[in-house]
N, C-alpha and C positions, 0 to 999 in steps of 0.2 A: 449542470451549472457552468456557464461559460464565464471566463475571467479574463480581463484585459492582459495582454502580454507583459506589460510593464509592472504588473502587480506582484508583490511578494506574497506568496501563499503560505510559506513555512519558514520560520526563522528561529535559530537558537543562538544565544549569546552567553558565553562563559559557562556552558553546560557541564555539570558534574554529577556523577552518580557513584555513591559510595555505599558499601554494605558492611555491616558488622556481623561477624560469626565467631564460633568457638576458637578458630585459629587466628582471630584478629581481624583487622579491617581489610577490605578489598576495594580497590579503586577500579571501576569499570570505565567511566568516562571522566576526563579531566580537562577543564577549560576549552571545551569544544565549541566552535563557532560554525554556523552553516546558514546559508540563505538560498532559498529556492524560489525561482520566478514561475509565474503561470506559464504553462506550455513547455516548460523545460523538462528534460529527461536527465536524471542524475543517478549514476551507478555508484554504489558503495561496496568496496571489496575489503577483504580482511580475513585473517585466519579464524577458524572456529573458536568461539569463546572470546573474540576480541571486542564484543559489545555492539555489533551491528544491529541485531534484533532489539536490543535494549534501546538503542537510539531511535528506532522506528516507533517503539512504544511511547517514548518520551515526546517525540514530535507530534504524535497523534493524541496525546493526553491520556493514554491508557495507563501510564505510570507517572510517578512524580519524581522530579529531579531533586538531588540533594542541594544543589546550588545552581545559580544561573537562571536564565529566563527562556521561555519558549513562547513563540507567537504562532497562531494558526489563523489564517484568513483575517488578519488584522486584529485579532483578539489575544491578549496575554492570558495564557492558560492558567497561570498561577493565581489569577484573580477569580477563578471559578471553582465552585465545589464540584463533586462528582456528577451531579445531575446537570450542572451547567456545562461541563465538558462534554457530556453525552449529547446535549442539545446542540452544542457547537459542531460536533462531528456529523450530526444527522444531515444527510444530503450534501455535505461538503467534503467528506472523506470516504474513500473506498479502500478496502483491504483485499489483497490477494496473498494467500498463504501457500507454503510448500505442500501441505497435506490437504489442500482443497477446502476442508471444513464445510462440506455439504451435509445437510440433514438427510440421513439414509431413507427415512420414511416419506420423503417428499419427492415429487418429480422434479425434473430440471426446471420446468416453468414455475412450480410452486416454490422452489428454493430461491428463485429470483423475486417472485411476487411477495412472499411473506414479509421481508423487511420493508418493502414499499408500503404494504398495507398497515404494518405496525406504526409507521411514521405518518400515516395519513397522506401519502403522496398522491396528488391528483392524477387521474388517468393511469393508475398503477398497472392495470391489465395490459394496456397499450404499451406502456414502457417496457414491461417484461417481455412482450412479444417482439418489440423492436430490438431489445438487447439480445435476445436469442437469435434473431435474424442477423444482427451485426457480427456475431461470432460464428455464424454458419451452422446453427444447430436447430433451426426451426423444425426439421423433421424428427428431432429427438426430444421435443418438448415434453412428451408424456413418459419418457423413460426415467427410471430411478437410477441413482448413482451407481449401483452395482451392475447396471446394464450398460454402463458407459466405460469407455477406455479412460486411462489416466489423462490423456490429452483432452478428451471431451469433457471430463470432470473439471479440468482446470479452465476450459473455455466457459463452462457454466459459472464457475467462481468469478471469472473476469466479467461476465455479463452481469452477475449480481452486484459486483463492485461498481460497475459503470452505469447501471440503470438509473440511479438517483442523479446522474450527471454531476459528479463531484468536482471540486476545485483541485483536489490532489488525490493521487492514487499511491498508496504505500504497498509495495510488493516485496515480500520476505521470502527469498529463494524460490521464486515461482516456478523454476524449472528443475528444482532439486530432485523431484521424484519422477522425472521424465527422461526418456532417452534423448540423445543429442539432436536428432532430426525434429522430434516433437517439441523439444525445448526451444529450438530456433523458431518454430512456427508460433509458439506462445509469445516469445519476445516480439516477433513481427506484429502480432495482434496487439500487444500492449502499446507498441510504438505507433501503430496506425491509429488506435483509439485516442492516444495522447494528441496526435496531430489533428484528428477530426473534431475532438471535443474541446481542445484548449486546456485540458487538465494537465497539471504537473505530474510527473512520474518519478518517484523516489524508489529505486530498486536495489535491494541487497542481493548480491550474487557472488558465487565463488568462481564463476567462469569469466575470465578476462576477455574471451572472444565475444561474449554477449555484452559485456560492459562497454566494449569499444564502440558499440552502436549507439550509445547514449551521448548526449551533448557534453556531459562532464563525467569524469571518473575520479573518485576519491578513495584513498586507502585509509582504512582504520588501523592505527598503530599506536600503541601506548595510550589508548583512550582519547586520541585526537584524530582529526581528519587532515590528510595531506593530499594535495592535487597530484594526479598522475598525468604525464605528458600524453 
């Protein structure tokens, strides 16, 4: 799904996330504001437990905020029930995770094809084949995850995320389980796909060297985001 460059695809206003537990209340996010434009690459850095992954879940409508508003592709998420949020994400949002989250009983091709078929995407088989070609794994299409290296598994996960042609890609520590060289290759691929498709990329990473390659770098601190030079 190609989106005009001037369009805001993800927006948070006054976002807050608070949890209550036996030891009392815990504030994860507080009065957080963020706006991401189509085609933009945004890196979010921060210490472990600072709320980076929580933020991605809120931006994608996978979790509910305690306060504030989240907009995704022009729709206010708070106006939707769980089914409505799932429908909004379908075809518009792609996810790339640190642990790949591939189904071990499916081949690389099938891991990409299954979500396309479940959402009734036209030309699903062609899209899956194109996505594998884009990440350079056509020759590995019929291999199972256990037969692939970590870098290859992450490439399959990226192909799966990009096959629906989403407006925004959320990547949560996509290089966390990879060595430095492979991690750089994965970020190369994500940035190339962002450029080719016009999708926005919001990437959580602990590596400032990778973050420097994005258009914007933001630091999570005290539940808020601050720009980095």
